N, C-alpha and C positions, 0 to 999 in steps of 0.2 A: 097523636094527640085526639083527645078529644073537644071540641069543639065550645061547647057547653065547655070546658074549663079556661080557653081562651074570655080575658074582658080586655079595652081596649084602655085600660084608667090612665099606663103611660104614654101614648097617641095622643093623652086628650090633655094631662098634665104638662107637658110637655112642648103643644100649639101653644096651648094658656101659658104658659110660663112668662113671657110678657106681661103679662098683667100683675104676678106677683113680680114682679123685678119694675116693671115702672113704680111701682107704691115704694117699695125700698128705695125704690135711689134717686124719691122726692124726697123721703126723709127724709134723706143724709143731710139733699140737697140744702132745705126746709131748716136743717139743721138742730130738727127735732127732741134728736137724743141726748146733742150737748144741751137743749138747752131749756129737759126735763131735768138734765144732772142726777141728784135725789132726790127730784119732788117726788109728792103723790101729790097728782090736779086737775082736775075735772077738763073735760073734753072742754068745755067752754072757757078754762083759763087757757087751753092752748092753743085753742080758735081765734079767743083775740090773742097772740104771745103772735104766735105766724100770720096773719091776719087774714084767716079763712075766711066763708064765706058759709053761715050757720049754718046754712041746707048738709053739706057734706065734711062735712068733722066727724060726726063721734061713726059714718060709713069710712071713710079712711082710719081713725085711730081703733077699730074697729079689725081692722080689718089685720090693720097688725098685728093684731092682737092675737089669730087666728091662724097668723102666719107666724110666732112665734117669737118680736121682736119687743110687743109691747106684753107687760103687762095687767093686765083693771083689776079693782079691787071697788062689792057694789056694781049698783046693774043702772040703768036711768043715767036723770039728770044728775044726780050723785058722784056719778063712778069717776073713779079713781084711776090713773092710769102713771105709770110708771116704767122706767126701764127695766131690764134682764139680768141677769150677772153678766149673763155673757152682752149684750148693749149697751153697757156703761163700762166695759173691759172692753170693748173696740169701734164701738159709734156714737163715746164719748172726744171731742177735740182734749176735753181738758188732760182724758188718761197716757202716760206714757206708750201706752199700746192703739191704742189709733188707727188703724186700716181709709177711714171716709173718705182719705185722698185718690182710690183707687174708681171707686164708684161716683165719688165727686167727676171726677175725668169718667166712666163710660159714659152717666147720664150726660156730661155736659161734650164732647165728641165723641166716644163712642157707637153712642149709641144708632145713632142718624145712621153712622157705613156702611153698619149690615146692613139697616135695612134696602141696601143697592148691591147683596150679596150676590140675587142671583145674573143678575147685569158684571157682575168680575167675575161669575163663573162660566156665564156666554162669551167673553170679553179679551180677561183674563188682564183683560187695565185695573190697575189702584180707583180706589174707592175710597180716597182720601181726602185730604185738603190738596192738592194739584189735579184732580179733576175739576175744578172748577178755578184753572187755574192761576190758584195760591201757591206759596211757596211751598216744601217739601214742610215735613212735620217736623225735624229740629231746627229748622230756619222759623218755622214760626213760629213756633218756640219761644228763641235765643230774640224775637222779635217782641216777645209781648213778658213781662219780666206778672201777670197776671196767670196768663198755660204751663209760664213756666213752673210760675209754683204749688203751682195745682201737680203739674208732669210728675212735680218735684215728690212732691209730696205721697202723692202713689206710689215710687218706684220705695220708699219711704217702707210705707204702709206696707209692701208684698215684701220687704226685704228683710226685716227688723230680725223676725224670727230666723231665721238662716242661717243669717249673719249672729246669733247669741248662736247659736249652737254647732256654726262655726267655731267658736270663740272658745266654745266649750267643751268640745269631743277632738280639736285637736288640739294636742302640748307646743305655746307660741314660746315657753320659755327659757327654750337652747338662743331667742332668735331677740337679738338688738334692736334694728330695723327693722320698719313696715313700708309698702309702699303701695297706692291702691291706684293701680289709674282704671282711669276715666273715677275717681270717689263720690265724683255729687256732693250730693251733702254731707261728705265726711263719717254716714255714721258708718261702717264698715269699720273703722280706726278707731271713732270711738267706740263699739262694741270690744276692740280686741284692747287697746287703754282703759278700759272701766278691770280689766282680768287680769293686762303684763300690763300694771303705771311702769314697769320701768323700759318700755317698747318709744324708739325717735318713730311714731307715727306721722307717716305724708300722703296725704290722701293728694294727685295729682287730676286735675279736672279742668273743664277748658274755660279759659281764662273770664269771658260770661256769665258764669257760676259767683264769683265776687263777693259779687253785691248777699248772698248764702251765710256767705260768715258769721253775721251777725247774729244771725237768723238763728242759730243751731243752739242757741242757752234759751232759748226761751218753742219760739215753734215747736208746736206737737208735743208740749212738753221736755223735748230733748235734755240729754244728762248736755248740766253745762261744760266746759272744754277747759276743764282741770292739769287732763288731760293730755288732750289733740294738743301735739305737739306742733305740727306745722304741715298748711295746705300755701298747693304753688298750683298756677292756671299755665296754659299753654297748648296746645293745634296738640288732639294727639292723628290727625289727618290731615297733613295741610295740601293734598293734594291727590286726590281720583284714583285709588288703586282701578282697573281697567281686568 
């Protein structure tokens, strides 16, 4: 291969990739796309609503425009910023297809742990909560309702499309009951029941998730519990399996 045809583009794009990632994750953490909604607003308005320093507003928003996560109409101080069709669909909390939960968790929890990848590769030791003397991930999640909500929202965003595809492709019509073991928010049961309302759906999950029952009809715009028949809690693994 002629060396003159080679470029460092892929190397540099990957090396600097965390810049783009952190800009998007920060925008999601600030709830920028939800605050914009269907509006078209100036940078000054965005900065005021997000409590940003005036010096950085244009650079932050224009970076998102360059990455195609925002659109801009006009130039200068009068320019209006607004959501792209993709961010309106997937990053606005009001959208039933919101997937920002996983991005919120990446920013709040996983981003810092990936910084310790070299240590993990050299020692073979976990670099998560247990490294700092804290409990394991699920013990930590169950002990903190805020973290648990964030984790469940993350899993909901990732799982929804797969569950919709399963309900669409697999014929559940011959079946009268369905039990989803480890069902968490009950999303799989909800998606199946939406298409097959005759099925008695049961979501079996940890007893510590019972508080989510009242959230299912409102959080992130999920479907109301019209066809969601039952849920029960329990302990999936009462003892360690060695």
